[in-house]
Backbone of each chain as nested JSON, in Angstrom:
{
  "chains": [
    {"id": "A", "residues": [
      {"number": 1, "name": "MET", "atoms": {"N": [27.884, -6.073, 1.576], "CA": [28.958, -6.976, 2.001], "C": [29.227, -6.854, 3.498]}},
      {"number": 2, "name": "ALA", "atoms": {"N": [29.226, -5.613, 4.004], "CA": [29.499, -5.385, 5.427], "C": [28.42, -6.051, 6.279]}},
      {"number": 3, "name": "GLN", "atoms": {"N": [27.192, -5.984, 5.79], "CA": [26.05, -6.568, 6.497], "C": [26.225, -8.094, 6.601]}},
      {"number": 4, "name": "LEU", "atoms": {"N": [26.665, -8.709, 5.518], "CA": [26.872, -10.158, 5.5], "C": [28.035, -10.542, 6.412]}},
      {"number": 5, "name": "ARG", "atoms": {"N": [29.078, -9.741, 6.368], "CA": [30.246, -10.033, 7.208], "C": [29.863, -9.985, 8.691]}},
      {"number": 6, "name": "GLN", "atoms": {"N": [29.074, -8.98, 9.023], "CA": [28.65, -8.778, 10.405], "C": [27.86, -9.978, 10.931]}},
      {"number": 7, "name": "ASP", "atoms": {"N": [27.025, -10.571, 10.071], "CA": [26.16, -11.681, 10.508], "C": [26.678, -13.041, 10.042]}},
      {"number": 8, "name": "TYR", "atoms": {"N": [27.934, -13.093, 9.615], "CA": [28.47, -14.342, 9.059], "C": [28.277, -15.524, 10.021]}},
      {"number": 9, "name": "ASP", "atoms": {"N": [28.544, -15.298, 11.303], "CA": [28.429, -16.381, 12.293], "C": [26.991, -16.891, 12.402]}},
      {"number": 10, "name": "LYS", "atoms": {"N": [26.04, -15.987, 12.239], "CA": [24.628, -16.398, 12.314], "C": [24.271, -17.298, 11.13]}},
      {"number": 11, "name": "PHE", "atoms": {"N": [24.831, -17.003, 9.961], "CA": [24.588, -17.852, 8.786], "C": [25.267, -19.212, 8.982]}},
      {"number": 12, "name": "THR", "atoms": {"N": [26.478, -19.189, 9.506], "CA": [27.201, -20.442, 9.763], "C": [26.409, -21.298, 10.745]}},
      {"number": 13, "name": "ALA", "atoms": {"N": [25.83, -20.652, 11.753], "CA": [25.042, -21.375, 12.752], "C": [23.81, -22.031, 12.114]}},
      {"number": 14, "name": "GLN", "atoms": {"N": [23.378, -21.485, 11.009], "CA": [22.239, -22.073, 10.291], "C": [22.716, -23.032, 9.201]}},
      {"number": 15, "name": "ASP", "atoms": {"N": [23.937, -23.518, 9.331], "CA": [24.449, -24.529, 8.401], "C": [24.454, -24.011, 6.957]}},
      {"number": 16, "name": "THR", "atoms": {"N": [24.857, -22.766, 6.821], "CA": [24.75, -22.105, 5.513], "C": [26.078, -21.522, 5.074]}},
      {"number": 17, "name": "GLU", "atoms": {"N": [26.427, -21.766, 3.835], "CA": [27.633, -21.19, 3.243], "C": [27.222, -19.98, 2.409]}},
      {"number": 18, "name": "ILE", "atoms": {"N": [27.899, -18.869, 2.618], "CA": [27.636, -17.686, 1.791], "C": [28.595, -17.713, 0.609]}},
      {"number": 19, "name": "VAL", "atoms": {"N": [28.046, -17.61, -0.584], "CA": [28.849, -17.641, -1.804], "C": [28.549, -16.365, -2.598]}},
      {"number": 20, "name": "VAL", "atoms": {"N": [29.567, -15.541, -2.776], "CA": [29.384, -14.266, -3.477], "C": [29.959, -14.362, -4.883]}},
      {"number": 21, "name": "VAL", "atoms": {"N": [29.147, -14.053, -5.879], "CA": [29.58, -14.06, -7.276], "C": [29.579, -12.628, -7.782]}},
      {"number": 22, "name": "GLY", "atoms": {"N": [30.65, -12.252, -8.464], "CA": [30.71, -10.886, -8.987], "C": [31.473, -10.831, -10.303]}},
      {"number": 23, "name": "PRO", "atoms": {"N": [31.327, -9.74, -11.037], "CA": [31.927, -9.637, -12.366], "C": [33.426, -9.307, -12.366]}},
      {"number": 24, "name": "GLU", "atoms": {"N": [33.987, -8.994, -11.176], "CA": [35.397, -8.608, -11.125], "C": [36.301, -9.832, -11.295]}},
      {"number": 25, "name": "ASP", "atoms": {"N": [37.593, -9.603, -11.52], "CA": [38.503, -10.737, -11.712], "C": [39.09, -11.206, -10.374]}},
      {"number": 26, "name": "ALA", "atoms": {"N": [39.865, -12.305, -10.436], "CA": [40.382, -12.943, -9.216], "C": [41.267, -11.988, -8.41]}},
      {"number": 27, "name": "ASN", "atoms": {"N": [42.069, -11.18, -9.082], "CA": [42.954, -10.26, -8.36], "C": [42.156, -9.243, -7.548]}},
      {"number": 28, "name": "PHE", "atoms": {"N": [41.091, -8.761, -8.155], "CA": [40.259, -7.785, -7.458], "C": [39.599, -8.431, -6.243]}},
      {"number": 29, "name": "PHE", "atoms": {"N": [39.039, -9.629, -6.462], "CA": [38.39, -10.36, -5.368], "C": [39.37, -10.58, -4.219]}},
      {"number": 30, "name": "SER", "atoms": {"N": [40.558, -11.062, -4.576], "CA": [41.567, -11.39, -3.581], "C": [41.894, -10.164, -2.716]}},
      {"number": 31, "name": "ALA", "atoms": {"N": [42.106, -9.031, -3.358], "CA": [42.45, -7.803, -2.631], "C": [41.267, -7.34, -1.78]}},
      {"number": 32, "name": "TYR", "atoms": {"N": [40.08, -7.429, -2.333], "CA": [38.888, -6.971, -1.61], "C": [38.646, -7.838, -0.376]}},
      {"number": 33, "name": "TRP", "atoms": {"N": [38.782, -9.136, -0.548], "CA": [38.554, -10.081, 0.564], "C": [39.579, -9.852, 1.679]}},
      {"number": 34, "name": "ARG", "atoms": {"N": [40.842, -9.613, 1.258], "CA": [41.899, -9.365, 2.232], "C": [41.646, -8.039, 2.975]}},
      {"number": 35, "name": "ASP", "atoms": {"N": [41.34, -6.999, 2.222], "CA": [41.149, -5.676, 2.831], "C": [39.961, -5.644, 3.78]}},
      {"number": 36, "name": "HIS", "atoms": {"N": [38.913, -6.413, 3.445], "CA": [37.689, -6.37, 4.262], "C": [37.567, -7.568, 5.194]}},
      {"number": 37, "name": "LYS", "atoms": {"N": [38.607, -8.418, 5.184], "CA": [38.633, -9.59, 6.084], "C": [37.359, -10.423, 5.985]}},
      {"number": 38, "name": "LEU", "atoms": {"N": [37.007, -10.798, 4.779], "CA": [35.778, -11.564, 4.555], "C": [36.063, -13.057, 4.676]}},
      {"number": 39, "name": "SER", "atoms": {"N": [35.134, -13.782, 5.276], "CA": [35.334, -15.219, 5.503], "C": [34.601, -16.077, 4.483]}},
      {"number": 40, "name": "PHE", "atoms": {"N": [33.638, -15.493, 3.77], "CA": [32.85, -16.337, 2.891], "C": [33.527, -16.571, 1.535]}},
      {"number": 41, "name": "ILE", "atoms": {"N": [32.89, -17.421, 0.723], "CA": [33.482, -17.809, -0.56], "C": [33.246, -16.706, -1.595]}},
      {"number": 42, "name": "GLY", "atoms": {"N": [34.29, -16.336, -2.312], "CA": [34.165, -15.319, -3.355], "C": [34.499, -15.916, -4.719]}},
      {"number": 43, "name": "LEU", "atoms": {"N": [33.568, -15.805, -5.632], "CA": [33.763, -16.4, -6.957], "C": [33.784, -15.33, -8.043]}},
      {"number": 44, "name": "PRO", "atoms": {"N": [34.97, -15.05, -8.578], "CA": [35.044, -14.104, -9.695], "C": [34.372, -14.71, -10.924]}},
      {"number": 45, "name": "ASP", "atoms": {"N": [33.599, -13.915, -11.611], "CA": [32.907, -14.387, -12.82], "C": [33.079, -13.341, -13.926]}},
      {"number": 46, "name": "PRO", "atoms": {"N": [34.353, -13.13, -14.333], "CA": [34.613, -12.052, -15.303], "C": [33.953, -12.279, -16.664]}},
      {"number": 47, "name": "THR", "atoms": {"N": [33.623, -13.555, -16.992], "CA": [32.936, -13.79, -18.275], "C": [31.411, -13.734, -18.108]}},
      {"number": 48, "name": "HIS", "atoms": {"N": [30.968, -13.489, -16.886], "CA": [29.536, -13.307, -16.571], "C": [28.714, -14.57, -16.811]}},
      {"number": 49, "name": "SER", "atoms": {"N": [29.367, -15.747, -16.819], "CA": [28.634, -16.97, -17.15], "C": [27.54, -17.283, -16.127]}},
      {"number": 50, "name": "VAL", "atoms": {"N": [27.882, -17.179, -14.851], "CA": [26.882, -17.486, -13.817], "C": [25.931, -16.3, -13.617]}},
      {"number": 51, "name": "LEU", "atoms": {"N": [26.46, -15.112, -13.772], "CA": [25.607, -13.927, -13.657], "C": [24.493, -13.988, -14.704]}},
      {"number": 52, "name": "LYS", "atoms": {"N": [24.842, -14.491, -15.909], "CA": [23.829, -14.634, -16.962], "C": [22.912, -15.814, -16.677]}},
      {"number": 53, "name": "LEU", "atoms": {"N": [23.517, -16.934, -16.206], "CA": [22.731, -18.134, -15.895], "C": [21.623, -17.817, -14.895]}},
      {"number": 54, "name": "TYR", "atoms": {"N": [21.953, -16.939, -13.953], "CA": [20.98, -16.573, -12.92], "C": [20.226, -15.282, -13.263]}},
      {"number": 55, "name": "GLY", "atoms": {"N": [20.532, -14.723, -14.414], "CA": [19.744, -13.586, -14.888], "C": [19.88, -12.337, -14.05]}},
      {"number": 56, "name": "GLN", "atoms": {"N": [21.104, -12.069, -13.575], "CA": [21.27, -10.813, -12.836], "C": [21.062, -9.645, -13.79]}},
      {"number": 57, "name": "GLU", "atoms": {"N": [20.231, -8.733, -13.372], "CA": [19.88, -7.612, -14.239], "C": [20.969, -6.546, -14.274]}},
      {"number": 58, "name": "VAL", "atoms": {"N": [21.133, -6.001, -15.463], "CA": [22.025, -4.856, -15.608], "C": [21.16, -3.689, -16.059]}},
      {"number": 59, "name": "ASN", "atoms": {"N": [21.162, -2.644, -15.265], "CA": [20.35, -1.481, -15.6], "C": [21.259, -0.258, -15.624]}},
      {"number": 60, "name": "LEU", "atoms": {"N": [21.563, 0.186, -16.825], "CA": [22.52, 1.286, -16.977], "C": [21.986, 2.598, -16.414]}},
      {"number": 61, "name": "PHE", "atoms": {"N": [20.667, 2.661, -16.295], "CA": [20.091, 3.895, -15.753], "C": [20.125, 3.9, -14.223]}},
      {"number": 62, "name": "LYS", "atoms": {"N": [20.376, 2.709, -13.67], "CA": [20.436, 2.617, -12.202], "C": [21.829, 2.181, -11.766]}},
      {"number": 63, "name": "PHE", "atoms": {"N": [22.833, 2.643, -12.482], "CA": [24.229, 2.438, -12.099], "C": [24.655, 0.98, -12.091]}},
      {"number": 64, "name": "GLY", "atoms": {"N": [24.267, 0.223, -13.121], "CA": [24.856, -1.091, -13.304], "C": [24.042, -2.267, -12.814]}},
      {"number": 65, "name": "ARG", "atoms": {"N": [24.752, -3.217, -12.22], "CA": [24.126, -4.486, -11.847], "C": [23.238, -4.339, -10.624]}},
      {"number": 66, "name": "MET", "atoms": {"N": [22.112, -5.012, -10.691], "CA": [21.2, -5.011, -9.566], "C": [21.557, -6.178, -8.647]}},
      {"number": 67, "name": "PRO", "atoms": {"N": [21.483, -5.983, -7.35], "CA": [21.816, -7.088, -6.44], "C": [20.773, -8.196, -6.518]}},
      {"number": 68, "name": "ALA", "atoms": {"N": [21.189, -9.424, -6.264], "CA": [20.254, -10.549, -6.232], "C": [20.727, -11.548, -5.187]}},
      {"number": 69, "name": "GLN", "atoms": {"N": [19.78, -12.223, -4.541], "CA": [20.107, -13.238, -3.534], "C": [19.235, -14.468, -3.783]}},
      {"number": 70, "name": "VAL", "atoms": {"N": [19.857, -15.633, -3.69], "CA": [19.121, -16.889, -3.835], "C": [19.547, -17.807, -2.676]}},
      {"number": 71, "name": "ALA", "atoms": {"N": [18.582, -18.247, -1.874], "CA": [18.881, -19.21, -0.803], "C": [18.503, -20.595, -1.309]}},
      {"number": 72, "name": "ILE", "atoms": {"N": [19.451, -21.516, -1.192], "CA": [19.3, -22.864, -1.754], "C": [19.403, -23.872, -0.613]}},
      {"number": 73, "name": "ASP", "atoms": {"N": [18.444, -24.787, -0.534], "CA": [18.486, -25.755, 0.569], "C": [19.439, -26.911, 0.248]}},
      {"number": 74, "name": "LYS", "atoms": {"N": [19.537, -27.848, 1.181], "CA": [20.519, -28.93, 1.033], "C": [20.16, -29.909, -0.082]}},
      {"number": 75, "name": "GLN", "atoms": {"N": [18.931, -29.817, -0.553], "CA": [18.537, -30.651, -1.704], "C": [18.838, -29.951, -3.034]}},
      {"number": 76, "name": "GLY", "atoms": {"N": [19.302, -28.712, -2.972], "CA": [19.618, -27.978, -4.195], "C": [18.441, -27.197, -4.767]}},
      {"number": 77, "name": "THR", "atoms": {"N": [17.403, -27.022, -3.929], "CA": [16.21, -26.29, -4.375], "C": [16.285, -24.822, -3.951]}},
      {"number": 78, "name": "ALA", "atoms": {"N": [15.939, -23.925, -4.859], "CA": [15.916, -22.496, -4.536], "C": [14.698, -22.216, -3.657]}},
      {"number": 79, "name": "ARG", "atoms": {"N": [14.948, -21.767, -2.437], "CA": [13.842, -21.56, -1.488], "C": [13.558, -20.08, -1.237]}},
      {"number": 80, "name": "PHE", "atoms": {"N": [14.445, -19.24, -1.718], "CA": [14.256, -17.792, -1.587], "C": [14.948, -17.169, -2.786]}},
      {"number": 81, "name": "VAL", "atoms": {"N": [14.205, -16.365, -3.525], "CA": [14.768, -15.729, -4.713], "C": [14.413, -14.256, -4.664]}},
      {"number": 82, "name": "HIS", "atoms": {"N": [15.423, -13.423, -4.682], "CA": [15.161, -11.982, -4.653], "C": [16.033, -11.291, -5.703]}},
      {"number": 83, "name": "TYR", "atoms": {"N": [15.385, -10.655, -6.646], "CA": [16.102, -9.833, -7.633], "C": [15.817, -8.374, -7.294]}},
      {"number": 84, "name": "GLY", "atoms": {"N": [16.862, -7.664, -6.948], "CA": [16.687, -6.271, -6.551], "C": [16.269, -5.388, -7.714]}},
      {"number": 85, "name": "HIS", "atoms": {"N": [15.439, -4.407, -7.393], "CA": [14.998, -3.456, -8.426], "C": [15.899, -2.228, -8.49]}},
      {"number": 86, "name": "ASP", "atoms": {"N": [16.625, -2.002, -7.414], "CA": [17.645, -0.96, -7.473], "C": [18.793, -1.36, -6.539]}},
      {"number": 87, "name": "ALA", "atoms": {"N": [19.83, -0.57, -6.533], "CA": [21.066, -0.952, -5.835], "C": [20.867, -1.197, -4.351]}},
      {"number": 88, "name": "ARG", "atoms": {"N": [19.865, -0.576, -3.768], "CA": [19.669, -0.725, -2.316], "C": [18.6, -1.749, -1.974]}},
      {"number": 89, "name": "ASP", "atoms": {"N": [18.047, -2.386, -3.004], "CA": [16.972, -3.349, -2.782], "C": [17.577, -4.702, -2.391]}},
      {"number": 90, "name": "ILE", "atoms": {"N": [17.989, -4.795, -1.136], "CA": [18.632, -5.997, -0.605], "C": [17.837, -6.432, 0.631]}},
      {"number": 91, "name": "PRO", "atoms": {"N": [17.392, -7.69, 0.675], "CA": [16.601, -8.126, 1.842], "C": [17.43, -8.101, 3.117]}},
      {"number": 92, "name": "ALA", "atoms": {"N": [16.77, -7.894, 4.245], "CA": [17.464, -7.883, 5.533], "C": [17.959, -9.289, 5.862]}},
      {"number": 93, "name": "ASN", "atoms": {"N": [19.121, -9.368, 6.496], "CA": [19.662, -10.671, 6.901], "C": [18.661, -11.435, 7.757]}},
      {"number": 94, "name": "GLU", "atoms": {"N": [17.941, -10.717, 8.614], "CA": [16.998, -11.374, 9.533], "C": [15.961, -12.178, 8.752]}},
      {"number": 95, "name": "GLU", "atoms": {"N": [15.499, -11.6, 7.65], "CA": [14.486, -12.268, 6.832], "C": [15.033, -13.594, 6.279]}},
      {"number": 96, "name": "ILE", "atoms": {"N": [16.264, -13.555, 5.798], "CA": [16.882, -14.753, 5.214], "C": [17.213, -15.762, 6.317]}},
      {"number": 97, "name": "LEU", "atoms": {"N": [17.708, -15.278, 7.444], "CA": [18.065, -16.183, 8.554], "C": [16.844, -16.919, 9.087]}},
      {"number": 98, "name": "GLU", "atoms": {"N": [15.726, -16.223, 9.135], "CA": [14.481, -16.839, 9.589], "C": [14.076, -17.975, 8.647]}},
      {"number": 99, "name": "LEU", "atoms": {"N": [14.197, -17.709, 7.358], "CA": [13.863, -18.742, 6.365], "C": [14.816, -19.932, 6.471]}},
      {"number": 100, "name": "LEU", "atoms": {"N": [16.098, -19.653, 6.67], "CA": [17.085, -20.741, 6.789], "C": [16.77, -21.626, 7.988]}},
      {"number": 101, "name": "GLU", "atoms": {"N": [16.338, -20.996, 9.061], "CA": [15.979, -21.75, 10.255], "C": [14.801, -22.677, 9.949]}},
      {"number": 102, "name": "THR", "atoms": {"N": [13.818, -22.156, 9.252], "CA": [12.651, -22.966, 8.856], "C": [13.086, -24.109, 7.946]}},
      {"number": 103, "name": "MET", "atoms": {"N": [13.96, -23.816, 7.001], "CA": [14.46, -24.845, 6.074], "C": [15.148, -25.967, 6.852]}},
      {"number": 104, "name": "ASN", "atoms": {"N": [15.945, -25.589, 7.849], "CA": [16.671, -26.594, 8.641], "C": [15.712, -27.442, 9.47]}},
      {"number": 105, "name": "GLU", "atoms": {"N": [14.682, -26.794, 10.012], "CA": [13.692, -27.539, 10.799], "C": [12.978, -28.56, 9.917]}},
      {"number": 106, "name": "GLU", "atoms": {"N": [12.624, -28.132, 8.703], "CA": [11.948, -29.045, 7.764], "C": [12.862, -30.205, 7.397]}},
      {"number": 107, "name": "SER", "atoms": {"N": [14.121, -29.87, 7.178], "CA": [15.104, -30.875, 6.785], "C": [15.287, -31.92, 7.884]}},
      {"number": 108, "name": "HIS", "atoms": {"N": [15.346, -31.452, 9.155], "CA": [15.494, -32.382, 10.278], "C": [14.259, -33.249, 10.433]}},
      {"number": 109, "name": "ALA", "atoms": {"N": [13.085, -32.633, 10.207], "CA": [11.821, -33.362, 10.372], "C": [11.69, -34.482, 9.351]}},
      {"number": 110, "name": "SER", "atoms": {"N": [12.258, -34.274, 8.151], "CA": [12.107, -35.278, 7.085], "C": [13.18, -36.367, 7.165]}},
      {"number": 111, "name": "ASN", "atoms": {"N": [14.199, -36.163, 8.033], "CA": [15.249, -37.184, 8.147], "C": [14.903, -38.244, 9.199]}}
    ]},
    {"id": "B", "residues": [
      {"number": 1, "name": "MET", "atoms": {"N": [15.554, -13.873, -20.575], "CA": [16.682, -14.049, -19.654], "C": [16.324, -15.106, -18.603]}},
      {"number": 2, "name": "SER", "atoms": {"N": [17.246, -16.06, -18.37], "CA": [16.967, -17.093, -17.383], "C": [17.081, -16.507, -15.98]}},
      {"number": 3, "name": "ARG", "atoms": {"N": [16.371, -17.118, -15.062], "CA": [16.396, -16.671, -13.675], "C": [16.231, -17.878, -12.781]}},
      {"number": 4, "name": "ALA", "atoms": {"N": [16.681, -17.756, -11.564], "CA": [16.402, -18.817, -10.596], "C": [14.91, -18.756, -10.277]}},
      {"number": 5, "name": "GLU", "atoms": {"N": [14.283, -19.922, -10.181], "CA": [12.854, -19.95, -9.874], "C": [12.628, -20.559, -8.5]}},
      {"number": 6, "name": "LEU", "atoms": {"N": [11.709, -19.955, -7.794], "CA": [11.395, -20.402, -6.446], "C": [10.89, -21.841, -6.452]}},
      {"number": 7, "name": "ASN", "atoms": {"N": [11.393, -22.636, -5.51], "CA": [11.002, -24.04, -5.336], "C": [11.339, -24.932, -6.525]}},
      {"number": 8, "name": "LYS", "atoms": {"N": [12.287, -24.474, -7.331], "CA": [12.816, -25.291, -8.434], "C": [14.304, -25.517, -8.176]}},
      {"number": 9, "name": "PRO", "atoms": {"N": [14.865, -26.578, -8.77], "CA": [16.311, -26.789, -8.581], "C": [17.114, -25.567, -9.051]}},
      {"number": 10, "name": "ALA", "atoms": {"N": [18.04, -25.131, -8.221], "CA": [18.886, -23.994, -8.604], "C": [19.864, -24.459, -9.68]}},
      {"number": 11, "name": "PRO", "atoms": {"N": [20.035, -23.697, -10.758], "CA": [20.952, -24.106, -11.828], "C": [22.371, -24.321, -11.301]}},
      {"number": 12, "name": "ASN", "atoms": {"N": [22.951, -25.472, -11.636], "CA": [24.312, -25.748, -11.156], "C": [25.342, -24.958, -11.969]}},
      {"number": 13, "name": "PHE", "atoms": {"N": [26.475, -24.708, -11.353], "CA": [27.576, -24.029, -12.05], "C": [28.872, -24.417, -11.366]}},
      {"number": 14, "name": "THR", "atoms": {"N": [29.957, -24.213, -12.057], "CA": [31.294, -24.391, -11.472], "C": [32.107, -23.149, -11.8]}},
      {"number": 15, "name": "LEU", "atoms": {"N": [32.701, -22.561, -10.777], "CA": [33.607, -21.426, -10.976], "C": [34.848, -21.672, -10.118]}},
      {"number": 16, "name": "THR", "atoms": {"N": [35.915, -20.973, -10.439], "CA": [37.138, -21.074, -9.653], "C": [37.209, -19.877, -8.717]}},
      {"number": 17, "name": "ASP", "atoms": {"N": [37.404, -20.14, -7.422], "CA": [37.476, -19.004, -6.493], "C": [38.822, -18.285, -6.648]}},
      {"number": 18, "name": "PHE", "atoms": {"N": [38.984, -17.189, -5.92], "CA": [40.193, -16.379, -6.159], "C": [41.456, -17.034, -5.617]}},
      {"number": 19, "name": "ASN", "atoms": {"N": [41.281, -18.196, -4.92], "CA": [42.456, -18.966, -4.495], "C": [42.757, -20.113, -5.451]}},
      {"number": 20, "name": "GLY", "atoms": {"N": [42.002, -20.199, -6.534], "CA": [42.252, -21.242, -7.532], "C": [41.512, -22.546, -7.276]}},
      {"number": 21, "name": "ARG", "atoms": {"N": [40.586, -22.542, -6.304], "CA": [39.845, -23.752, -5.956], "C": [38.54, -23.8, -6.754]}},
      {"number": 22, "name": "GLU", "atoms": {"N": [38.275, -24.961, -7.37], "CA": [37.017, -25.103, -8.127], "C": [35.846, -25.32, -7.177]}},
      {"number": 23, "name": "ILE", "atoms": {"N": [34.797, -24.551, -7.384], "CA": [33.614, -24.66, -6.529], "C": [32.398, -24.89, -7.417]}},
      {"number": 24, "name": "SER", "atoms": {"N": [31.66, -25.952, -7.125], "CA": [30.388, -26.194, -7.819], "C": [29.264, -26.081, -6.816]}},
      {"number": 25, "name": "LEU", "atoms": {"N": [28.123, -25.658, -7.285], "CA": [26.975, -25.558, -6.384], "C": [26.641, -26.932, -5.795]}},
      {"number": 26, "name": "THR", "atoms": {"N": [26.821, -27.969, -6.596], "CA": [26.476, -29.32, -6.131], "C": [27.418, -29.816, -5.019]}},
      {"number": 27, "name": "ASP", "atoms": {"N": [28.569, -29.133, -4.83], "CA": [29.482, -29.519, -3.738], "C": [28.77, -29.454, -2.378]}},
      {"number": 28, "name": "PHE", "atoms": {"N": [27.774, -28.583, -2.289], "CA": [27.129, -28.339, -0.991], "C": [25.9, -29.219, -0.777]}},
      {"number": 29, "name": "GLN", "atoms": {"N": [25.466, -29.899, -1.827], "CA": [24.229, -30.686, -1.716], "C": [24.356, -31.77, -0.656]}},
      {"number": 30, "name": "GLY", "atoms": {"N": [23.33, -31.854, 0.176], "CA": [23.315, -32.842, 1.247], "C": [24.174, -32.436, 2.438]}},
      {"number": 31, "name": "LYS", "atoms": {"N": [24.866, -31.288, 2.314], "CA": [25.766, -30.862, 3.394], "C": [25.359, -29.528, 3.998]}},
      {"number": 32, "name": "LYS", "atoms": {"N": [25.175, -28.542, 3.139], "CA": [24.919, -27.188, 3.639], "C": [23.89, -26.473, 2.773]}},
      {"number": 33, "name": "ASN", "atoms": {"N": [23.192, -25.525, 3.387], "CA": [22.402, -24.576, 2.599], "C": [23.4, -23.589, 1.977]}},
      {"number": 34, "name": "VAL", "atoms": {"N": [22.967, -22.94, 0.924], "CA": [23.831, -21.941, 0.284], "C": [23.056, -20.633, 0.136]}},
      {"number": 35, "name": "LEU", "atoms": {"N": [23.68, -19.534, 0.545], "CA": [23.127, -18.224, 0.207], "C": [23.997, -17.669, -0.918]}},
      {"number": 36, "name": "LEU", "atoms": {"N": [23.42, -17.647, -2.095], "CA": [24.128, -17.167, -3.277], "C": [23.858, -15.668, -3.41]}},
      {"number": 37, "name": "VAL", "atoms": {"N": [24.913, -14.899, -3.439], "CA": [24.772, -13.442, -3.467], "C": [25.394, -12.904, -4.742]}},
      {"number": 38, "name": "PHE", "atoms": {"N": [24.61, -12.219, -5.515], "CA": [25.134, -11.553, -6.717], "C": [25.31, -10.1, -6.367]}},
      {"number": 39, "name": "ASN", "atoms": {"N": [26.564, -9.742, -6.271], "CA": [26.87, -8.393, -5.858], "C": [26.65, -7.444, -7.018]}},
      {"number": 40, "name": "ARG", "atoms": {"N": [26.443, -6.2, -6.692], "CA": [26.269, -5.232, -7.777], "C": [27.615, -4.703, -8.25]}},
      {"number": 41, "name": "GLY", "atoms": {"N": [28.686, -5.274, -7.77], "CA": [30.018, -4.758, -8.06], "C": [30.514, -4.078, -6.804]}},
      {"number": 42, "name": "PHE", "atoms": {"N": [31.807, -4.118, -6.6], "CA": [32.343, -3.652, -5.325], "C": [32.739, -2.185, -5.338]}},
      {"number": 43, "name": "PHE", "atoms": {"N": [32.476, -1.533, -6.463], "CA": [32.946, -0.142, -6.557], "C": [32.031, 0.82, -5.82]}}
    ]}
  ]
}
């Protein structure tokens, strides 16, 4: 989360909205967002409906939910899909930002 | 278990954010890219 917050402006510059989905409830999200001064969208999913829809893995031997990231272009197509194998398996922001830049260039070229 | 697939339409969903605002993935179509992040929990 800290990594995303730090580079939030770079994602915004790439015409990208960061949307975080988690299993906690709205009260928890609200307090966490306030305490950490987060600017992106936070979606509580206490019934795990979207977490299941996207197949986020739960591995009890690796301390719970595995992180996952999906980058979606303006047409609604998933252009980057990463399911972490352990809690620290999170792609670098630079890798995602580079892809977003390419996506935007393609989008401009086709318009 | 279903999963998002590369270069396929991302499954749409609607959830309410912690401010009570309804957000659908399709809200961003034609406007913005979306980086969807599934956190491992904030603990």
